[in-house]
Residue, then its C-alpha position, 0 to 999 in steps of 0.5 A: m588360281e596359280n597363286v593358291q598355295q593351300v585350301k583348308i575347310v575350317w570349323t569356327g564353332d558356329e559354321w564351316e569356312l573355306h580358307f584360301v592361302c594365296k601367294v601374293e607379292m607385296d611392298v613391304a616396309e623396313a623393320p621399324g627396329e631390331k627389338t623383340v617382344g613376346v606374345d603369350l595367347g590365352i583364354n583369360n588375357f587373350a594376349a600378354l605382351a612383354y617387350e625387351d625394354g621391360h614393359s608389358e601389356l595385357y589384352p583381356l577378353n572383356c568384350l568377347k566374353q560379354d558377346d558370348y553371354y549375350f548371344s548364347k542367352r539369345i540363341t537358347r531362347c530360339d525354339d530350334s537351335h538350327s532355326a533361321q533366327a539362331t543361325r543369324l545370331n551365330q553368324k553375327k557372334s562369329a562376325r563380331r569375333t573376327h572383327y575383334f581379332h582384326t582390330l586386335s592384330k592391327h593394334i598390336v602391330q602398330r604398338c610394335v611399330d611405335e616401340e621399334i620392334g622387329t621380331i614378334v615372338v608368338g607361342d605355337l598353340s597348334g597343340v592347344r587341345e592337348d595337355e603338354e605333359n601327357g598329350e591327352s585332350k584338355d578339358w577347356e570347359k574348366h577354364g571358363n565358358l568362352d569357347l575359344h579353341s585352336w581355330a581361334f588362336d590360328r586365325f588371330t596368328d594368321l592375321l598378326e603375321y600378315k599385318a606385321e609383314m606389311e610393316g617389315i616385322t617378322v612373326e616367329q612361333v616357338s614352343e610354349r613348353d614350360t613357359s608357364k612354369s619357368c621364372s623368366c628372371c632366373g629360369r627356375k622351373y616349378d609348377a607351384n610357382r604359378v599361384e592363384r589370381g594370375l600371379y607367378v612367385c618364384d620360390e628361388c629368386g623371389t620374383v613376383a610376376n603377372a603369370d601371363v606376362n611371365g609366360a610372354e617374357n619366357i616366349r620372347q627369350k626363346v628368340s632373343p635370350s639376352s639383351p646386352n643394351l638393356s639398362v632396365d632393372r629386371s628385379n622384383g616387381w617389373l613383371t607385375q605392372p602391365s598396362t591393360f588395353l580393353f576393346d572399347k565398343e563405342p569407337g571400335a578400338f583398343a584403348p587403355q583400361e582407364q579411358v574405356t567407357s563401354 
């Protein structure tokens, strides 16, 4: 028990969980490299990654949305929402979500090893339930039906941190303030630049970007504002063509979108 650093009781949305934070000594590898990647977490694309060499990746919530619809429909058919059947369905839904987070964090860390990443920069979503402008509670219902809240992002970030540490990769959390409003190419900050269908169009320099990737690049730049050895032309269009990875249920792993069959 002397290794226990913290004990937390966490409501997952389906059940209460008791989380123990323990201090253990682990053999870790040397960092794969010195490059950085920014990670923007959200409720449409759960993760958007922007690498300092110019390429980017998206991880949509395809399977979690399917699971949420399926289990919610099954649970509403139960005579009692607190019945044994409803409880089993909620537990299965929670277990599948946990598996998704484990698989995604492992996949991202392996991608970082392949790309010689030394630092993963993640947006700090500790205030995910609050509006960054006025501090009031956000209405998450308008963002969709998937009940992702702060506990989900916290759980994923914890998994990412310990898996990255095993590979010698550092995870840093930074404030997300203004990262969705600002142009990652020129720094222009303007709310209206984020347009519909997930696009960010800068009225100052003309940059057209996937909005989530633009946010991820702004997050990355908070730790690595310049890349002196970068030879990539970061001009109009480089942020608009991210690779998309989906969770393929058949093998239980992430794969490029064009290879996913289930």
